[in-house]
C-alpha positions as CSV (number, residue, x, y, z in Angstrom):
1,M,0.0,0.0,0.0
2,K,2.8,2.4,0.9
3,Q,4.5,1.6,-2.4
4,L,1.4,2.6,-4.3
5,T,1.2,5.7,-2.2
6,V,4.8,6.6,-3.0
7,V,4.1,6.2,-6.7
8,A,1.0,8.3,-6.5
9,M,2.8,11.0,-4.5
10,A,5.7,11.0,-7.0
11,L,3.2,11.5,-9.9
12,W,1.3,14.2,-8.1
13,L,4.5,16.1,-7.2
14,G,5.8,15.7,-10.8
15,A,2.6,17.1,-12.2
16,M,2.4,20.0,-9.7
17,G,6.1,20.8,-10.2
18,F,5.6,21.0,-14.0
19,F,2.7,23.3,-13.4
20,A,4.6,25.4,-10.9
21,F,7.8,25.9,-12.8
22,V,6.7,25.6,-16.5
23,V,3.0,26.2,-17.0
24,A,2.3,28.9,-14.3
25,P,5.3,31.2,-15.1
26,A,4.5,31.2,-18.9
27,A,0.7,31.7,-18.3
28,F,1.2,34.5,-15.8
29,A,3.8,36.2,-17.9
30,T,1.3,36.3,-20.7
31,L,-1.4,37.4,-18.3
32,E,0.8,40.3,-17.1
33,R,1.4,41.5,-20.6
34,E,-2.3,41.3,-21.5
35,A,-3.4,43.2,-18.3
36,A,-0.9,46.0,-18.9
37,G,-0.1,46.7,-15.3
38,R,-3.4,46.0,-13.4
39,L,-2.4,45.4,-9.8
40,V,-3.8,41.9,-9.4
41,S,-2.1,40.6,-12.5
42,V,1.3,42.1,-11.6
43,V,1.7,41.4,-7.9
44,F,0.1,38.0,-7.9
45,P,2.0,36.3,-10.8
46,R,5.3,37.6,-9.5
47,Y,5.0,35.6,-6.3
48,Y,2.7,32.9,-7.4
49,S,5.3,30.3,-8.6
50,V,7.5,30.9,-5.6
51,G,4.5,30.3,-3.3
52,L,3.4,27.3,-5.2
53,A,6.9,25.8,-4.9
54,L,6.8,26.3,-1.2
55,G,3.4,24.7,-1.1
56,L,4.8,21.7,-3.0
57,A,7.7,21.4,-0.6
58,A,5.2,21.4,2.3
59,L,3.2,18.7,0.6
60,A,6.3,16.7,0.1
61,G,7.2,17.0,3.8
62,L,3.7,16.0,4.7
63,G,3.8,13.0,2.5
64,A,7.2,11.9,3.9
65,R,6.0,12.3,7.5
66,W,2.9,10.3,6.8
67,L,4.7,7.6,4.9
68,G,7.3,7.4,7.7
69,G,4.5,6.6,10.1
70,G,5.0,9.6,12.3
71,W,2.7,12.6,12.9
72,R,3.0,15.6,15.2
73,S,0.8,18.6,16.0
74,W,3.1,21.0,14.2
75,D,2.7,19.0,11.0
76,W,-0.5,20.8,10.3
77,W,1.4,23.8,8.9
78,P,2.1,21.9,5.6
79,V,-1.6,21.2,5.3
80,G,-2.3,25.0,5.7
81,L,0.2,25.8,3.0
82,V,-1.3,23.3,0.6
83,L,-4.8,24.6,1.2
84,L,-3.5,28.2,0.7
85,M,-1.9,27.3,-2.6
86,L,-5.2,25.5,-3.7
87,G,-7.0,28.7,-2.8
88,L,-4.6,30.8,-4.8
89,T,-5.0,28.5,-7.8
90,L,-8.8,28.8,-7.6
91,Y,-8.4,32.6,-7.2
92,A,-6.2,32.8,-10.3
93,G,-8.8,30.9,-12.4
94,A,-11.9,32.7,-11.0
95,V,-10.7,36.2,-10.5
96,V,-7.3,37.1,-12.0
97,L,-7.7,35.6,-15.5
98,P,-11.2,37.1,-16.1
99,A,-9.9,40.4,-14.8
100,A,-7.0,40.3,-17.2
101,H,-9.1,39.5,-20.2
102,A,-11.6,42.3,-19.2
103,A,-8.7,44.7,-18.9
104,R,-7.3,43.7,-22.3
105,E,-10.7,44.3,-23.9
106,A,-11.1,47.6,-22.2
107,M,-7.7,48.7,-23.5
108,R,-8.7,47.7,-27.0
109,Q,-11.8,49.9,-26.7
110,A,-10.3,52.9,-24.9
111,G,-6.5,52.8,-25.2
112,I,-4.0,52.5,-22.3
113,D,-5.1,53.8,-18.9
114,P,-2.3,56.2,-18.0
115,A,-2.9,55.7,-14.3
116,A,-2.5,51.9,-14.7
117,A,0.6,52.4,-16.9
118,A,2.2,54.5,-14.2
119,G,1.3,51.9,-11.6
120,F,2.8,49.2,-13.8
121,A,6.0,51.3,-14.1
122,R,6.4,51.8,-10.4
123,L,6.1,48.1,-9.7
124,H,8.8,47.3,-12.3
125,R,11.0,50.3,-11.3
126,L,10.5,51.9,-14.7
127,S,10.3,55.6,-15.5
128,V,7.4,57.1,-17.4
129,I,7.9,60.0,-19.8
130,E,4.4,61.3,-20.8
131,D,4.1,63.0,-24.2
132,A,1.3,65.6,-23.9
133,S,2.7,67.8,-26.6
134,Q,-0.7,68.3,-28.4
135,A,-2.9,67.9,-25.3
136,T,-2.1,70.8,-23.0
137,G,-5.2,71.3,-20.8
138,A,-6.8,67.9,-21.7
139,L,-8.2,65.9,-18.8
140,Y,-8.4,62.2,-18.1
141,K,-10.9,61.3,-15.4
142,G,-10.6,64.8,-14.0
143,R,-6.8,64.8,-14.0
144,P,-4.6,66.9,-16.3
145,V,-2.6,64.9,-18.8
146,G,1.1,65.2,-18.5
147,G,0.9,64.7,-14.8
148,F,0.6,60.9,-14.6
149,G,4.3,60.0,-15.3
150,D,7.6,60.9,-13.8
151,V,8.0,63.6,-16.5
152,G,5.4,65.4,-18.7
153,C,6.3,67.1,-21.9
154,F,4.3,69.9,-23.6
155,S,4.9,71.7,-26.9
156,L,4.6,75.5,-27.2
157,Y,5.1,75.6,-31.0
158,A,2.9,78.1,-32.9
159,N,0.1,75.6,-33.8
160,K,-0.3,74.0,-30.4
161,I,-3.0,74.7,-27.8
162,I,-1.0,77.6,-26.4
163,T,2.3,78.9,-27.8
164,S,5.4,80.8,-26.9
165,G,6.4,81.0,-30.5
166,E,8.7,78.1,-30.1
167,G,9.9,75.7,-27.4
168,G,8.1,73.7,-24.8
169,M,7.8,72.7,-21.2
170,I,8.8,69.8,-19.1
171,V,7.1,69.2,-15.7
172,T,7.9,66.8,-12.9
173,G,7.0,66.2,-9.3
174,N,10.5,65.0,-8.5
175,A,12.6,67.9,-7.0
176,E,15.9,66.2,-7.7
177,L,15.0,65.4,-11.3
178,A,13.9,69.0,-11.7
179,R,17.3,70.2,-10.5
180,R,19.1,67.9,-12.9
181,M,17.0,68.9,-15.9
182,A,17.5,72.6,-15.0
183,A,21.2,71.9,-15.0
184,V,21.2,70.0,-18.3
185,R,19.4,72.8,-20.1
186,N,22.0,75.3,-19.0
187,F,25.3,73.7,-20.0
188,G,25.2,71.3,-17.0
189,Q,25.4,74.1,-14.5
190,R,23.2,73.8,-11.4
191,P,21.1,76.8,-10.4
192,G,23.2,79.1,-8.2
193,E,26.5,77.4,-9.3
194,P,27.7,79.4,-12.3
195,F,30.7,78.0,-14.3
196,L,30.6,74.7,-12.5
197,H,29.6,71.8,-14.7
198,P,28.9,68.6,-12.7
199,L,26.7,67.3,-15.6
200,L,26.9,67.3,-19.3
201,G,24.4,69.7,-20.8
202,G,23.6,72.0,-23.7
203,N,22.0,75.4,-24.3
204,Y,18.3,74.5,-24.2
205,K,17.1,77.7,-22.4
206,M,14.0,79.6,-23.4
207,T,14.4,83.3,-23.9
208,D,12.7,85.7,-21.5
209,V,10.6,87.0,-24.3
210,H,9.3,83.6,-25.3
211,A,8.7,82.8,-21.6
212,A,6.7,86.0,-21.2
213,I,4.5,85.2,-24.2
214,G,4.0,81.6,-22.8
215,C,2.9,83.0,-19.4
216,V,0.3,85.3,-21.0
217,Q,-0.9,82.4,-23.2
218,L,-1.3,80.2,-20.2
219,D,-3.7,82.7,-18.7
220,K,-5.9,82.4,-21.8
221,I,-5.8,78.6,-22.2
222,E,-9.4,77.9,-21.0
223,G,-10.8,80.4,-23.6
224,Y,-8.7,78.8,-26.4
225,I,-9.9,75.3,-25.4
226,E,-13.5,76.3,-25.3
227,R,-13.3,77.8,-28.8
228,R,-11.7,74.7,-30.1
229,R,-14.4,72.6,-28.6
230,L,-17.1,74.8,-30.1
231,N,-15.5,74.5,-33.5
232,V,-15.5,70.7,-33.2
233,A,-19.1,70.6,-32.1
234,A,-20.2,72.8,-35.0
235,L,-18.2,70.9,-37.7
236,N,-19.4,67.5,-36.3
237,A,-23.0,68.6,-36.5
238,A,-22.6,69.9,-40.1
239,L,-20.6,66.9,-41.4
240,A,-22.5,64.1,-39.6
241,P,-24.7,63.4,-42.7
242,L,-21.7,62.7,-44.9
243,T,-21.4,59.1,-43.7
244,G,-20.6,57.8,-47.2
245,L,-17.5,60.0,-47.3
246,I,-16.3,60.1,-43.6
247,E,-16.0,57.1,-41.4
248,R,-15.1,58.9,-38.2
249,L,-15.2,62.4,-36.9
250,P,-13.6,63.8,-33.7
251,S,-15.2,62.4,-30.5
252,E,-14.8,62.5,-26.8
253,R,-15.1,59.8,-24.1
254,P,-17.4,60.5,-21.1
255,W,-14.4,60.4,-18.8
256,A,-12.2,62.8,-20.8
257,R,-12.0,66.4,-21.9
258,A,-10.4,66.7,-25.3
259,V,-8.7,69.9,-26.4
260,H,-8.8,69.0,-30.1
261,F,-5.4,70.1,-31.4
262,G,-6.7,69.8,-35.0
263,Y,-9.9,68.7,-36.7
264,H,-9.2,65.1,-37.7
265,M,-11.2,63.0,-40.1
266,L,-11.0,59.4,-41.1
267,F,-12.4,58.7,-44.6
268,R,-13.9,55.5,-45.9
269,T,-11.1,54.8,-48.4
270,A,-7.7,56.1,-49.2
271,D,-9.0,57.3,-52.6
272,L,-11.7,59.4,-51.0
273,R,-9.1,60.9,-48.7
274,Q,-7.0,61.9,-51.7
275,R,-10.1,63.4,-53.5
276,V,-10.9,65.5,-50.4
277,K,-7.3,66.6,-49.9
278,E,-7.2,67.9,-53.5
279,A,-10.6,69.6,-53.1
280,L,-9.7,71.3,-49.8
281,H,-6.4,72.6,-51.3
282,A,-8.2,73.9,-54.3
283,A,-10.4,75.9,-51.9
284,G,-7.4,77.3,-50.1
285,I,-7.8,75.1,-47.0
286,E,-4.5,73.6,-45.8
287,T,-4.5,70.0,-44.7
288,R,-2.0,67.8,-42.9
289,P,-1.7,64.0,-42.8
290,F,-1.8,62.0,-39.6
291,F,1.9,62.8,-39.2
292,S,4.1,59.9,-40.5
293,L,4.5,56.1,-40.1
294,I,7.4,55.8,-37.7
295,T,8.2,52.2,-38.9
296,D,8.5,53.5,-42.5
297,Q,11.2,56.1,-41.6
298,A,14.7,55.4,-42.7
299,P,16.4,55.3,-39.2
300,Y,13.8,52.7,-38.1
301,R,13.8,50.6,-41.3
302,G,17.6,50.5,-40.9
303,R,17.1,48.8,-37.5
304,G,14.8,46.1,-38.8
305,F,11.4,47.8,-38.5
306,D,8.8,47.4,-41.3
307,P,5.5,49.2,-42.1
308,T,3.8,45.8,-42.0
309,D,4.6,45.7,-38.3
310,T,2.0,48.5,-37.6
311,P,-0.9,47.8,-40.0
312,V,-3.5,49.8,-38.1
313,A,-1.2,52.9,-38.0
314,A,-0.6,52.4,-41.8
315,D,-4.3,52.3,-42.5
316,L,-5.0,55.4,-40.4
317,L,-2.2,57.3,-42.3
318,A,-3.6,56.3,-45.7
319,R,-7.2,57.3,-44.8
320,G,-6.9,60.2,-42.5
321,L,-6.1,63.9,-42.6
322,Y,-6.8,67.0,-40.5
323,V,-7.5,70.7,-41.0
324,S,-6.9,73.6,-38.7
325,N,-8.9,73.9,-35.5
326,S,-7.6,77.3,-34.6
327,P,-9.5,79.2,-31.9
328,D,-9.6,82.0,-34.5
329,L,-11.7,79.9,-37.0
330,T,-14.7,82.0,-38.0
331,V,-18.2,80.8,-39.0
332,D,-17.3,81.5,-42.6
333,D,-14.1,79.4,-42.2
334,R,-16.2,76.5,-40.9
335,S,-18.8,76.9,-43.6
336,L,-16.1,76.7,-46.3
337,I,-14.8,73.5,-44.9
338,V,-18.2,71.9,-44.8
339,D,-19.2,73.1,-48.2
340,T,-16.0,71.8,-49.7
341,L,-16.4,68.4,-48.1
342,A,-20.1,68.2,-49.2
343,A,-19.1,69.0,-52.8
344,A,-16.3,66.4,-52.7
345,A,-18.9,63.8,-51.5
346,R,-21.2,64.7,-54.3
347,A,-18.5,64.5,-56.9
348,A,-17.4,61.1,-55.6
349,G,-21.0,59.8,-55.7
350,V,-21.1,59.2,-51.9
351,A,-23.2,62.1,-50.7
């Protein structure tokens, strides 16, 4: 009887060991990637396999004690560990995995949650540099963008939400990092320590004139944002009937406040986008593409990247463009945009 028990114990330990050291790490590594930093899927997988291994060791000790014919009151601790690991396994299947799949689906629908990304970074001792260049004043769940990471970057170029003519801003809540950045922008000199260069740096300072313009612009930001939002609302209402031409107009999630750097449109086909671009240019309306496909740029192609690596971005680039959403757009400016697009739709037979 004891020989059969030994064989059964060996098979059980072998199966559980394979699960602990092969299946579980791979499964939870995938889970962690899919969940993109959700707390339960980062903390739990990290220690799960270690805990399971301890539980197996306890189970082995329990089996050895039982097979040896001895039993003491303190031998109940392995039983507790085994039950704990069983509970964690059930928890993983019933809670963690469904939560991870739900998180993945939510990210597909709404993009990466910046708060979750920041939490993920903290757990893994990573730094987050948040690019908010075109989103100065935008809100995510009531919080300003650019303030979720260790560093937030804003552009003050002439066509951005506010401008100083050129340049930009970097913000951080880390005092030591702020001192280092202040030094790097000024030839590596720390504030109050002229001609001493403890750090390598360059001349990245903004002039006083540009800074003064930026400060005045900052006082006007809410008015600029409101006018941009009014432009979008008016254009969306006027262009909504052109569903045969335009697949998607600018929109806003319930938990966000968009500042609408430009007025972006996604057309049904690349051919329709080209027709619209030509019509808008003929009417004197400047357009811009959805920037460029990074994976198609020479420095990246030279490092092995390929446009086929990012098919969604390639499709958006082929079918999208934007026109100005300046706070200074007039009713006549908006009417010209609408009339030109409506005429292009009629000419293409999709009105």
